[in-house]
N, C-alpha and C positions, 0 to 999 in steps of 0.2 A: 447529607444536604437535601434541600427541597428543590424539587423541579416540578414543572406542570406537565402532565402527560394526558393528552386528549381532553383538556380543560380541568383535570382534577389535580390537586397537589399531591405529590407523592414523595416519600422519603427514600432516597437511594444512597448507597455508600459513596464516599468521597473517591475521586479519581475513576469513577465508572465510565466506560465507553458506551457507545450505542450497542456494539456487540454483547458487552456485559449485560446490559438492560434486556435485550432480546432473550439472551440465555436464561436470565432470572425469571423472566415471564414466559418462558417456554414457547417462545414465538419463532417459527422457522423463517430464516432469512429470505427464503425464495418467494414468500407470499406477502411481503410487506413492503411499503414505501415509507420512508422517514422524512418528515418535515421538521427541521430544527430552526426555531426563531423566524419562521416564515420562508425558509430556504430548503429546497429538496436537497438531500445529502446522497451522493453517490455511494453505492455499496462498498466500493473499494476503500472508502474513508471511514467506515463504521468502526473498524477495529482501533484505528489510531486517533479518532476524534474523541477527546475527553469532555464529558459534560460538566457544566458549571452551574453554581447555584442560581436559581432564578430562570434557567433555560426553559423554553416552552417547546414541547415535542408534540407532534401529531404522528400517531402511528396508524398508517392506513393499511387495512387487509385487503389483498386482491382476491376477489371471489369470482370464479368462473361459473358459467351457467349456459343454458341454451333454450 
């Protein structure tokens, strides 16, 4: 199925969760914020929330600095 990730169309397997997506893209859970269809999604929901065709995600990486 197709979803939009950070503005680009991406093909992902059906029944993929946010956690599945992060694992596939090798993104650590502790340094990202996920926005799904304009709503911030809590980390505790990432495993159970299944993505749907035409969903729009923003994956925001937290970067520290000084």
